[in-house]
GUKOLBA-673021 format. One line per 10 residues: number of its first residue (from 1); their letters; for each residue x, y, z of C-alpha. Coordinates in steps of 0.02 Angstrom, whole numbers, plus 50000, padded with zeros to 5 digits. Last residue first. Layout:
NUM = a = X:Y:Z  ... $
end
This chain:
612 = xxxxxxxxxx = 52731:55644:52719  52896:55571:52777  52922:55459:52953  53090:55507:53005  53248:55442:52917  53384:55335:52968  53561:55386:52892  53700:55319:52789  53831:55412:52724  53967:55418:52573 $
602 = xxxxxxxxxx = 54096:55547:52609  54166:55602:52427  54335:55619:52402  54491:55721:52437  54415:55804:52588  54370:55989:52631  54478:56125:52722  54365:56261:52750  54348:56360:52609  54471:56443:52454 $
592 = xxxxxxxxxx = 54503:56246:52404  54678:56143:52417  54657:56112:52600  54625:55946:52587  54569:55812:52723  54609:55636:52670  54449:55520:52633  54300:55454:52736  54210:55295:52701  54056:55243:52739 $
582 = xxxxxxxxxx = 54009:55362:52863  53867:55329:52982  53739:55447:53028  53603:55392:53178  53476:55505:53124  53478:55590:53293  53676:55613:53250  53648:55719:53080  53520:55813:53179  53658:55858:53312 $
572 = xxxxxxxxxx = 53775:55908:53186  53662:56010:53099  53633:56115:53270  53817:56113:53313  53857:56178:53127  53714:56308:53139  53765:56375:53304  53951:56398:53240  53881:56491:53094  53761:56608:53217 $
562 = xxxxxxxxxx = 53888:56651:53326  54024:56696:53186  53923:56800:53098  53996:56960:53128  54172:56895:53060  54296:57006:53135  54362:57149:53000  54391:57280:53121  54518:57174:53210  54496:56963:53189 $
552 = xxxxxxxxxx = 54476:56839:53090  54340:56704:53111  54470:56565:53085  54611:56639:53184  54602:56516:53332  54752:56604:53427  54747:56782:53370  54552:56769:53404  54568:56753:53582  54466:56589:53628 $
542 = xxxxxxxxxx = 54305:56564:53688  54230:56555:53505  54038:56619:53517  53904:56536:53589  53917:56640:53765  54025:56650:53905  54120:56488:53874  54295:56400:53949  54317:56211:53941  54369:56240:53737 $
532 = xxxxxxxxxx = 54535:56317:53781  54578:56174:53890  54601:56041:53755  54516:55899:53786  54429:55872:53628  54601:55819:53508  54612:55823:53328  54806:55823:53317  54909:55942:53217  54947:56048:53392 $
522 = xxxxxxxxxx = 54998:55899:53479  55156:55971:53547  55048:56133:53608  54920:56237:53524  55014:56410:53509  55222:56350:53503  55148:56187:53436  55113:56299:53275  54974:56189:53187  54834:56322:53207 $
512 = xxxxxxxxxx = 54941:56471:53180  54999:56384:53009  54807:56331:52974  54769:56534:52979  54900:56606:52867  54838:56783:52850  54848:56881:52687  54925:57039:52627  54899:57112:52459  55029:57245:52404 $
502 = xxxxxxxxxx = 54982:57408:52332  55079:57518:52441  55246:57438:52522  55236:57319:52667  55379:57352:52769  55471:57220:52886  55543:57220:53052  55528:57036:53116  55568:56921:53262  55502:57033:53426 $
492 = xxxxxxxxxx = 55370:57125:53314  55374:57289:53200  55255:57295:53033  55281:57448:52934  55143:57483:52833  55140:57601:52664  54976:57653:52618  54820:57582:52530  54902:57399:52553  54757:57277:52518 $
482 = xxxxxxxxxx = 54684:57167:52642  54650:56977:52647  54573:56896:52800  54613:56733:52733  54758:56583:52684  54748:56413:52719  54586:56396:52792  54522:56335:52937  54517:56160:52953  54599:56086:53106 $
472 = xxxxxxxxxx = 54548:56255:53228  54367:56255:53167  54353:56064:53176  54428:56094:53360  54264:56217:53397  54136:56108:53288  54211:55955:53427  54188:56049:53566  54021:56125:53537  53963:55947:53517 $
462 = xxxxxxxxxx = 54052:55879:53651  53994:56000:53779  53798:56010:53720  53766:56101:53875  53817:56272:53788  53694:56251:53648  53553:56215:53769  53599:56389:53840  53586:56471:53676  53420:56389:53631 $
452 = xxxxxxxxxx = 53333:56419:53812  53171:56485:53754  53014:56427:53649  53032:56268:53673  53073:56146:53512  53246:56185:53498  53262:56108:53681  53215:55944:53605  53336:55955:53464  53486:55996:53621 $
442 = xxxxxxxxxx = 53420:55833:53719  53442:55734:53586  53609:55802:53504  53670:55781:53697  53640:55594:53699  53726:55573:53534  53878:55656:53571  53892:55548:53748  53869:55415:53622  54016:55455:53508 $
432 = xxxxxxxxxx = 54131:55510:53658  54105:55329:53712  54126:55239:53549  54298:55325:53531  54349:55447:53403  54339:55456:53213  54146:55488:53196  54191:55643:53282  54321:55679:53170  54194:55653:53005 $
422 = xxxxxxxxxx = 54044:55724:53082  54140:55875:53125  54182:55898:52927  53997:55889:52885  53957:56036:53016  54126:56135:52951  54081:56108:52764  53895:56168:52784  53950:56296:52906  54094:56364:52773 $
412 = xxxxxxxxxx = 53962:56362:52600  53810:56422:52712  53804:56597:52750  53947:56660:52633  53879:56595:52485  53712:56637:52526  53739:56805:52564  53844:56865:52418  53731:56793:52316  53585:56881:52383 $
402 = xxxxxxxxxx = 53665:57048:52380  53685:57026:52200  53476:57004:52200  53472:57136:52311  53565:57246:52205  53467:57217:52046  53297:57213:52138  53346:57406:52206  53377:57407:52401  53205:57504:52485 $
392 = xxxxxxxxxx = 53282:57502:52657  53134:57434:52719  53110:57312:52586  53286:57231:52558  53293:57225:52758  53117:57130:52760  53199:56998:52616  53359:57000:52732  53272:56955:52891  53156:56838:52820 $
382 = xxxxxxxxxx = 52981:56857:52752  52859:56724:52745  52744:56763:52876  52704:56916:52764  52669:56820:52626  52809:56853:52484  52761:56957:52336  52862:56931:52176  52990:57050:52128  53116:56932:52229 $
372 = xxxxxxxxxx = 53111:56799:52111  53122:56906:51950  53272:56988:52024  53344:56802:52091  53340:56734:51890  53434:56910:51858  53557:56866:51974  53604:56704:51905  53610:56764:51727  53747:56908:51789 $
362 = xxxxxxxxxx = 53834:56765:51898  53865:56647:51755  53925:56806:51632  54047:56855:51791  54108:56677:51812  54150:56671:51617  54256:56830:51647  54340:56755:51803  54395:56596:51768  54500:56564:51590 $
352 = xxxxxxxxxx = 54487:56744:51503  54539:56829:51673  54637:56662:51736  54762:56682:51575  54837:56865:51593  54809:56853:51788  54941:56726:51784  54888:56549:51859  54896:56496:52004  54744:56576:52134 $
342 = xxxxxxxxxx = 54648:56583:51967  54627:56394:51992  54578:56396:52154  54448:56539:52143  54378:56472:51984  54337:56307:52067  54257:56388:52218  54148:56499:52106  54104:56355:52006  54036:56250:52164 $
332 = xxxxxxxxxx = 53951:56420:52212  53880:56405:52042  53809:56228:52036  53752:56250:52231  53642:56408:52169  53567:56313:52028  53542:56147:52113  53429:56261:52253  53353:56361:52109  53276:56206:52044 $
322 = xxxxxxxxxx = 53128:56231:52155  53074:56390:52086  52914:56472:52150  52924:56355:52323  53122:56374:52319  53101:56572:52325  52915:56581:52421  53022:56507:52579  53083:56670:52611  53257:56764:52665 $
312 = xxxxxxxxxx = 53339:56726:52801  53229:56552:52866  53187:56485:52690  53342:56542:52581  53466:56463:52758  53367:56314:52792  53400:56276:52596  53570:56315:52591  53597:56213:52751  53510:56067:52689 $
302 = xxxxxxxxxx = 53586:56067:52517  53750:56086:52589  53731:55951:52714  53695:55825:52577  53845:55885:52475  53964:55868:52627  53887:55690:52662  53920:55627:52500  53865:55462:52404  53689:55452:52505 $
292 = xxxxxxxxxx = 53615:55310:52563  53460:55347:52667  53387:55219:52788  53201:55171:52817  53145:55138:52990  53059:55324:52995  52956:55275:52856  52958:55311:52679  52795:55338:52602  52837:55443:52460 $
282 = xxxxxxxxxx = 53012:55447:52344  53185:55403:52390  53307:55542:52342  53174:55675:52336  53097:55621:52501  53269:55627:52571  53326:55794:52520  53159:55848:52594  53180:55752:52748  53345:55860:52755 $
272 = xxxxxxxxxx = 53264:56025:52738  53137:55993:52867  53282:55959:52992  53362:56109:52933  53199:56214:52950  53175:56149:53133  53334:56201:53184  53322:56366:53091  53167:56401:53203  53247:56351:53351 $
262 = xxxxxxxxxx = 53377:56459:53317  53281:56627:53264  53212:56670:53458  53350:56650:53542  53451:56754:53415  53329:56887:53413  53333:56882:53609  53516:56901:53612  53549:57015:53468  53668:56944:53332 $
252 = xxxxxxxxxx = 53527:56912:53209  53425:57058:53152  53506:57231:53201  53699:57169:53182  53665:57034:53063  53572:57146:52952  53709:57292:52966  53852:57167:52943  53762:57125:52777  53740:57257:52712 $
242 = xxxxxxxxxx = 53912:57320:52727  53982:57165:52658  53856:57201:52509  53914:57363:52465  54107:57369:52380  54118:57172:52339  53954:57122:52345  53903:57259:52218  54058:57238:52111  54018:57040:52092 $
232 = xxxxxxxxxx = 54037:56897:52157  54139:56803:52055  54200:56957:51944  54260:57085:52095  54300:56934:52169  54453:56903:52076  54611:56917:52184  54605:57119:52168  54434:57133:52216  54449:57032:52376 $
222 = xxxxxxxxxx = 54590:57160:52417  54509:57318:52365  54373:57269:52477  54484:57229:52617  54579:57391:52617  54709:57430:52742  54787:57606:52760  54601:57694:52737  54511:57520:52794  54579:57551:52966 $
212 = xxxxxxxxxx = 54723:57457:53040  54691:57353:53179  54702:57165:53088  54874:57202:53024  54956:57267:53180  54872:57123:53278  54922:56984:53155  55096:57045:53162  55094:57027:53357  55008:56873:53336 $
202 = xxxxxxxxxx = 55152:56781:53230  55106:56608:53152  55115:56683:52979  55092:56847:52896  55089:56814:52710  55129:56973:52588  55050:56929:52408  55128:56960:52257  55013:56948:52095  54931:56841:51977 $
192 = xxxxxxxxxx = 54829:56760:52094  54975:56705:52204  55138:56737:52215  55209:56743:52394  55295:56861:52502  55357:56829:52675  55300:56857:52856  55344:56729:52985  55510:56668:52948  55609:56613:52776 $
182 = xxxxxxxxxx = 55631:56420:52780  55512:56364:52920  55375:56500:52875  55414:56442:52669  55376:56267:52737  55213:56292:52846  55144:56386:52679  55167:56234:52561  55099:56114:52694  54937:56208:52701 $
172 = xxxxxxxxxx = 54929:56240:52506  54966:56044:52472  54950:56023:52288  54888:56174:52233  55041:56253:52324  55177:56135:52252  55212:56237:52105  55223:56398:52168  55315:56336:52332  55463:56272:52232 $
162 = xxxxxxxxxx = 55491:56469:52195  55573:56484:52366  55482:56625:52451  55510:56798:52434  55590:56892:52582  55493:57025:52647  55499:57211:52578  55631:57285:52492  55789:57219:52384  55725:57040:52346 $
152 = xxxxxxxxxx = 55713:57031:52156  55553:57002:52053  55481:56858:51964  55579:56710:52055  55504:56534:51969  55636:56444:52080  55680:56315:51951  55690:56419:51813  55786:56558:51899  55909:56406:51952 $
142 = xxxxxxxxxx = 55929:56365:51773  55969:56563:51713  56084:56561:51867  56228:56436:51816  56327:56389:51937  56154:56357:52055  56161:56179:52007  56314:56142:52066  56286:56216:52232  56105:56124:52252 $
132 = xxxxxxxxxx = 56204:55959:52203  56331:56013:52349  56174:56055:52455  56107:55892:52422  56252:55780:52432  56292:55847:52619  56451:55810:52683  56463:55910:52859  56636:55978:52872  56618:56057:53057 $
122 = xxxxxxxxxx = 56713:56204:53130  56685:56211:53339  56554:56213:53458  56414:56118:53336  56294:56032:53482  56155:56096:53404  56183:56056:53238  56202:55883:53264  56042:55865:53365  55953:55942:53213 $
112 = xxxxxxxxxx = 55984:55804:53137  56043:55848:52952  55935:55820:52801  55792:55936:52821  55871:56088:52921  56012:56079:52788  55903:56055:52637  55781:56208:52700  55949:56318:52730  56035:56277:52564 $
102 = xxxxxxxxxx = 55840:56326:52489  55863:56510:52579  56048:56531:52512  56021:56494:52359  55863:56587:52337  55960:56745:52401  56102:56704:52276  55967:56703:52145  55874:56846:52165  56054:56945:52176 $
92 = xxxxxxxxxx = 56086:56902:52005  56275:56860:51951  56351:57000:51882  56454:57079:52019  56536:56902:52056  56459:56785:52180  56486:56728:52373  56354:56669:52460  56333:56652:52638  56201:56545:52741 $
82 = xxxxxxxxxx = 56158:56593:52920  56072:56441:53033  56014:56512:53211  55979:56383:53321  55833:56293:53394  55672:56333:53497  55589:56416:53347  55718:56419:53195  55798:56579:53163  55857:56610:52973 $
72 = xxxxxxxxxx = 56011:56720:52966  56046:56766:52768  56204:56838:52698  56261:56880:52511  56417:56920:52483  56478:57026:52331  56635:57010:52219  56804:56974:52233  56853:57169:52219  57006:57145:52349 $
62 = xxxxxxxxxx = 56877:57161:52504  56694:57083:52472  56571:57206:52455  56419:57165:52575  56224:57114:52550  56133:57081:52710  55979:56978:52767  55906:56984:52937  55793:56858:53026  55961:56832:53147 $
52 = xxxxxxxxxx = 56085:56963:53164  56198:56967:53014  56366:57013:53092  56430:56840:53136  56400:56794:52943  56487:56929:52879  56640:56900:52985  56615:56710:52940  56635:56756:52767  56764:56868:52787 $
42 = xxxxxxxxxx = 56871:56735:52847  56822:56594:52752  56857:56692:52592  57019:56752:52620  57076:56565:52687  57016:56499:52523  57091:56652:52416  57247:56605:52513  57242:56409:52446  57192:56453:52283 $
32 = xxxxxxxxxx = 57312:56569:52213  57437:56442:52171  57331:56335:52063  57271:56475:51972  57084:56554:51988  56950:56480:51872  56949:56329:51958  56883:56405:52126  56711:56335:52142  56676:56306:52330 $
22 = xxxxxxxxxx = 56544:56231:52459  56559:56226:52641  56440:56160:52769  56445:56157:52975  56558:56321:52995  56529:56403:53185  56494:56577:53185  56608:56670:53323  56552:56826:53440  56342:56813:53423 $
12 = xxxxxxxxxx = 56332:56636:53356  56256:56571:53199  56267:56394:53154  56341:56411:52987  56328:56376:52811  56438:56428:52674  56407:56437:52487  56578:56487:52374  56633:56563:52223  56462:56577:52090 $
2 = xx = 56526:56644:51928  56444:56746:51815 $
end
């Protein structure tokens, strides 16, 4: 197997410009090398020029010299770089395309953009990194180990260079962004033991995916395939989502019911914080006392989970089983850990090491919840979910499973969002923090009234902007999973790919939110003065869901968006009213399959109200 040449060009429609040339012609006689070199350069340029941006080709070379693999990779606001790789007939196609992709990446990272843009005639850019890469790929077996490519690239979107697989756990968001720059907005990546199609920062492609009916793209099948059939159980995967959507639509989202529910939930959050403080500091604590907690994220999670159980289900659950809160927290932490591990482990390993043990833990927890649900709750202590369980005569076994899914979906990300909002706010200047604290006081006072909850949330503009910007900056790396029940053709201005039947599709939320073409030159920065946040009609997100993608889009848009945003804003207001101060804030981390968290605990101090 021979690798003869690698040539990189600045693509032009009429005549591409050569930038870097690597060759290995020592297997030919000295007298033949000159004519052969000219032959390779002439035909490689011709093939490169005839490879449109975003496309790749495989062409038989003249004189039976071998095959030429060509890949033209466009860059937003810049030139298209085309790589041609000439190999003999035995050299693996997947390795040749991997070489082309990696060479383009190195060129973009090591050669100034201005140098490439200014190239009007052939250049001989000296790139030791590309020369070393060319030498390494002389041995296809060694190249296969480096790239970790498992399948060829003969159909569908391009497969990312295998270096992403090793980096994904360390920096998922960065890995996805690099692959977008390297291979385009739609590509394959190997996660959760299977190849997954990632749709990046391309609103047209997202719309085509989001609006497909379940007969074409199934969300249920997708989450089952990546392990949630074990983690949260088949009842949640196949029936729970429909049940929760119905309860939200009928019992939570209607304006009058939401207005009535929000003050109750706000008061439950305050009581939850008092309960947590009381458990840590003991009775007799006064309002002048200061609680020092080792992790704001853990504290906020416990508060929102407690309020979720008390208000949406029944306070009798924790009254009868006080340790249930910790059990649910532990289970959800283990689900999160298992999800992260399953994403980077082969399926044969993730099943016995992560998924099967979690299925056993879930069944044990469901049994505990089933016994609690079997007890009678007072009429005044029945929240919308418990009422729905009873009115629809949901079997206790299913109700217990649904409850596991409810608390996982209803509390985890809102809690992370509220804690992250506090972290970001405390990094801003004093005037902004003072304005937010004043808004918090007014908001909590309004929540003590019978009406006006939604109006009060909208009036707290600094708090609202902080929560919305947090949703943008901390959005999941990958989400909105779909399973292709049938082949799907995606055609946009920049992409034309076929998603084969059986593929899993994911939307790269974070890459859209850090795309400067979508959110401006400071897309990666946390800014409250974005004009998008000045618009509002109600408490849902004021931005097109293909621009702020956190709550998904289309037929699978999150039905709890309004409630979740309100919970985050109310929790943040309570923390500010208690003069919460952060001792140390570690760097942000996108490793988990949730909103971004922090690399370590965030110690917090806060003032307490008098405890009974």
